MARTORMAR-707692 format. One line per 8 residues: number of its first residue (from 0); their letters; for each residue x, y, z of C-alpha. Coordinates in steps of 0.05 Angstrom, whole numbers, plus 5000, padded with zeros to 4 digits. Layout:
<pts>
NUM) a) X,Y,Z | ...
</pts>
This chain:
<pts>
0) mktglkal) 5303,5476,4985 | 5309,5447,4917 | 5278,5374,4897 | 5343,5341,4883 | 5367,5355,4953 | 5292,5340,4979 | 5296,5268,4938 | 5362,5251,4966
8) lsvlfclt) 5343,5263,5035 | 5277,5216,5017 | 5321,5169,4994 | 5371,5170,5053 | 5307,5167,5104 | 5282,5101,5066 | 5360,5067,5068 | 5354,5084,5143
16) clvlgvvi) 5291,5049,5153 | 5312,4989,5120 | 5378,4984,5150 | 5336,4990,5217 | 5285,4939,5197 | 5335,4896,5183 | 5385,4904,5242 | 5331,4913,5302
24) gsaglsls) 5288,4857,5323 | 5276,4809,5369 | 5341,4762,5357 | 5390,4822,5348 | 5441,4827,5291 | 5486,4881,5290 | 5500,4918,5237 | 5573,4887,5221
32) dtlailmn) 5540,4818,5226 | 5482,4838,5185 | 5533,4861,5126 | 5576,4805,5132 | 5523,4751,5125 | 5499,4793,5064 | 5574,4792,5039 | 5570,4714,5050
40) rlfgyalp) 5510,4704,5004 | 5520,4755,4950 | 5588,4746,4937 | 5613,4693,4979 | 5651,4714,5025 | 5678,4675,5082 | 5633,4678,5148 | 5665,4708,5214
48) eripniav) 5667,4640,5263 | 5622,4689,5314 | 5570,4685,5274 | 5516,4629,5286 | 5482,4592,5233 | 5420,4613,5264 | 5430,4681,5255 | 5444,4667,5183
56) silttirl) 5375,4635,5178 | 5334,4688,5208 | 5368,4740,5164 | 5352,4711,5103 | 5291,4673,5111 | 5252,4714,5164 | 5275,4786,5165 | 5298,4807,5093
64) prvaaafl) 5245,4789,5063 | 5195,4819,5113 | 5234,4884,5103 | 5225,4877,5027 | 5157,4857,5033 | 5140,4919,5072 | 5178,4966,5036 | 5140,4937,4973
72) vgaalsvs) 5068,4939,4999 | 5079,5015,5025 | 5106,5033,4961 | 5046,5010,4927 | 4996,5032,4971 | 5026,5098,4968 | 5026,5103,4895 | 4956,5075,4889
80) gavmqsvl) 4928,5137,4941 | 4964,5180,4904 | 4937,5164,4831 | 4863,5163,4869 | 4878,5229,4904 | 4898,5252,4823 | 4836,5219,4792 | 4775,5247,4835
88) rnplassy) 4813,5307,4858 | 4799,5296,4936 | 4852,5291,4993 | 4808,5245,5019 | 4807,5196,4967 | 4848,5125,4974 | 4836,5063,4966 | 4825,5051,5043
96) tlgvsaga) 4771,5104,5038 | 4740,5076,4974 | 4729,5009,4998 | 4782,4985,4949 | 4821,4943,5008 | 4757,4919,5035 | 4738,4889,4973 | 4801,4858,4963
104) slaaaavi) 4809,4832,5030 | 4739,4805,5024 | 4764,4763,4959 | 4827,4741,4979 | 4797,4719,5042 | 4740,4671,4994 | 4801,4639,4960 | 4843,4629,5024
112) lsgaalpl) 4780,4593,5060 | 4753,4552,4992 | 4822,4536,4972 | 4812,4556,4902 | 4867,4550,4851 | 4871,4578,4776 | 4889,4520,4739 | 4962,4545,4708
120) lpsltrpa) 4987,4595,4753 | 4954,4582,4830 | 5005,4629,4863 | 4972,4682,4830 | 4901,4662,4847 | 4908,4704,4913 | 4930,4771,4875 | 4884,4758,4820
128) agfaggll) 4823,4755,4864 | 4850,4812,4910 | 4846,4857,4843 | 4780,4831,4818 | 4754,4846,4886 | 4781,4911,4891 | 4762,4928,4819 | 4687,4917,4832
136) tvflamgl) 4686,4953,4899 | 4714,5014,4864 | 4668,5014,4805 | 4609,4994,4846 | 4620,5055,4896 | 4624,5105,4836 | 4562,5081,4799 | 4525,5080,4872
144) aarfdrnm) 4552,5153,4877 | 4530,5168,4801 | 4459,5145,4830 | 4453,5193,4887 | 4494,5247,4862 | 4488,5264,4780 | 4542,5314,4792 | 4585,5264,4818
152) envtiilt) 4613,5305,4873 | 4679,5279,4901 | 4652,5279,4974 | 4592,5240,4955 | 4643,5186,4922 | 4686,5187,4978 | 4623,5175,5025 | 4597,5116,4984
160) gmvlglfv) 4660,5081,4985 | 4663,5089,5059 | 4594,5067,5073 | 4603,5003,5017 | 4671,4986,5057 | 4633,4973,5118 | 4588,4940,5086 | 4639,4891,5050
168) nafltilt) 4676,4889,5119 | 4616,4861,5156 | 4617,4805,5104 | 4684,4795,5114 | 4674,4788,5190 | 4619,4736,5176 | 4674,4696,5144 | 4722,4697,5191
176) alsgdhlr) 4671,4679,5245 | 4656,4621,5204 | 4729,4600,5182 | 4743,4546,5239 | 4816,4527,5225 | 4833,4590,5194 | 4810,4643,5247 | 4869,4662,5272
184) llvfwqmg) 4905,4672,5202 | 4845,4719,5182 | 4841,4758,5238 | 4905,4779,5237 | 4909,4787,5173 | 4852,4835,5166 | 4897,4873,5205 | 4959,4878,5174
192) sfgdmkwr) 5019,4833,5173 | 5086,4810,5147 | 5103,4758,5194 | 5086,4699,5140 | 5116,4739,5077 | 5163,4692,5029 | 5211,4714,4978 | 5161,4693,4922
200) acgmvgav) 5104,4746,4958 | 5160,4788,4944 | 5176,4783,4877 | 5103,4774,4860 | 5084,4850,4890 | 5149,4877,4866 | 5134,4858,4790 | 5067,4890,4793
208) llaglial) 5090,4954,4833 | 5142,4961,4774 | 5091,4948,4712 | 5032,4989,4750 | 5092,5049,4759 | 5111,5042,4690 | 5046,5046,4663 | 5021,5105,4709
216) mcfaremd) 5094,5143,4696 | 5057,5141,4617 | 4998,5182,4644 | 5037,5229,4685 | 5025,5289,4635 | 4946,5277,4631 | 4951,5263,4712 | 4976,5338,4712
224) lmtfgeeq) 4925,5367,4665 | 4870,5327,4710 | 4898,5370,4771 | 4866,5432,4739 | 4803,5407,4730 | 4765,5365,4678 | 4750,5421,4633 | 4822,5436,4626
232) alsagvel) 4843,5369,4613 | 4788,5361,4559 | 4808,5428,4527 | 4885,5393,4525 | 4860,5339,4484 | 4855,5286,4552 | 4811,5230,4523 | 4784,5232,4598
240) krvktill) 4738,5178,4613 | 4792,5133,4579 | 4853,5164,4626 | 4803,5152,4683 | 4790,5077,4675 | 4855,5060,4661 | 4885,5101,4726 | 4834,5069,4763
248) ivstlltg) 4847,4996,4744 | 4922,5005,4753 | 4917,5038,4822 | 4868,4990,4844 | 4913,4930,4822 | 4959,4949,4860 | 4922,4952,4923 | 4888,4879,4907
256) aavsfagi) 4970,4855,4898 | 4985,4898,4972 | 4929,4879,5008 | 4928,4799,4984 | 4990,4788,5016 | 4994,4836,5072 | 4913,4853,5093 | 4881,4909,5106
264) igfvdliv) 4933,4958,5119 | 4895,5025,5117 | 4918,5103,5114 | 4984,5091,5085 | 4962,5113,5029 | 4921,5173,5051 | 4986,5196,5087 | 5045,5192,5043
272) phvtrrlf) 5018,5221,4985 | 5001,5291,5021 | 5063,5296,5055 | 5097,5274,4982 | 5061,5323,4950 | 5080,5383,5007 | 5148,5360,4997 | 5149,5351,4917
280) gsrhrvcl) 5086,5390,4887 | 5042,5348,4848 | 5078,5344,4782 | 5069,5269,4775 | 5134,5256,4741 | 5172,5262,4804 | 5109,5258,4853 | 5097,5182,4833
288) pmnavlgg) 5172,5152,4846 | 5184,5187,4909 | 5117,5172,4936 | 5142,5097,4929 | 5207,5112,4960 | 5173,5148,5022 | 5111,5105,5027 | 5160,5036,5026
296) gfmvladl) 5206,5068,5080 | 5141,5088,5122 | 5116,5024,5123 | 5188,4991,5139 | 5182,5042,5199 | 5116,5017,5221 | 5124,4951,5220 | 5189,4961,5256
304) iartvmsp) 5146,4986,5307 | 5089,4931,5309 | 5145,4880,5317 | 5190,4912,5367 | 5145,4960,5412 | 5114,4904,5458 | 5172,4847,5444 | 5161,4789,5442
312) relpvgai) 5093,4795,5421 | 5071,4832,5355 | 5024,4875,5337 | 4987,4888,5280 | 5016,4926,5221 | 4948,4964,5207 | 4944,4988,5279 | 4998,5030,5276
320) talvgapf) 4990,5058,5211 | 4916,5076,5245 | 4938,5109,5304 | 4980,5157,5253 | 4921,5163,5193 | 4858,5167,5242 | 4879,5235,5269 | 4907,5249,5199
328) fawiyfrr) 4847,5237,5156 | 4814,5279,5219 | 4861,5333,5211 | 4847,5341,5133 | 4769,5336,5133 | 4761,5388,5189 | 4811,5442,5152 | 4773,5435,5085
336) rgggahd) 4708,5448,5120 | 4741,5509,5162 | 4765,5539,5090 | 4836,5522,5095 | 4884,5517,5033 | 4867,5456,4983 | 4917,5414,4956
</pts>
C-alpha cells in the first residue's frame, strides 16, 4: 500500500474517532444536531427549535473541549515517544518508561497543592513546572545510567528511568495522601482524565504541540541519520550531543505540557510510535506528523471508552491505555530478547 493512501486512511481513522467522541456520550447528540450546533456557533446559522439549550451547552463547553484536549494530548505524547525512541535507539523508550511523566506529575502536583503561580503568567505555572520536573527526571535518569554503566547501554537507561519513575511516584503518593481537600482531584488526575479540560488548556497544549512539532521537523534529517547508529551520524556531520540535548528538551516539553493538564497517561507514547513506524517506516519527516494524527485519534478513542463503558461512571483514561499498553510493552520486550527483528 502506498504511503499516501496509508496517510489518508490514518486521517480518516482520526476523523472517525473525533466524530464518535463528539457525538457519543451520556447525553446523546445525533450527528445532525451536532452539525447544526456547530454551524450555528461558527457561521451564525439558525438553530433548529428541536435542539434544547442544554444540548448546545454540553457540546460547546464540555464535549468539544474534552475531545480536542484528548486529541492534542495524545498527539503530544506520541510525538514525544517517537523522538525518545529515535534518540535512544530503543523501542522501549518513552516519556512514561523514562520517568518523565512521573517527574512532570510530581512538579505539577506540587504547584496544585501549594497554589504557587508565576508573577506575570500564572496560567503557565503548571505547564512550566511539568516541563521542569520532566526535564530534571530525564537528565537525572541519564546521569545515573552513565554512573552505573559507562557504555550507557540503552537498556540501562530504560531500567534506570523506570526505577527513578517508581521513586518519584512514591513522593507523589505521599503528596496525595497529605493533600486534604485536593485528594480526589489528585488521585483521579494521577490516572489521567480530560473531564475538567477547558478551551484555554486546549490552546496551551496545542501551542506547545505546534511549536514542538515544527522544531522537531527541523531535525528530521538528523534523526534519520541517528537511526543508523551514532558513528554514521557523526561521520555525516551531526553534532550528536547538541542534537540529542535539543531533542530531549523538546520531547520533554511536549510530555510536560500534556501531563500538567491531563495527568499521567501511560503507554500511548510507546504504542503509537511502533504502529506508525510499521505503517510509514522510519523517515521522520513523515513519521512525526503521522504520530500526531494516530496518537490523537487513539487517545480520543481511549477517552471515549473510559467515559462510556460504565456510564454514567467514568473510568480513568490511563487505565484504558494501560490495559492495551502493558501487554504491548511485554510483547516488545520478550520479542527482542527472543531474537526477533528489531524496529
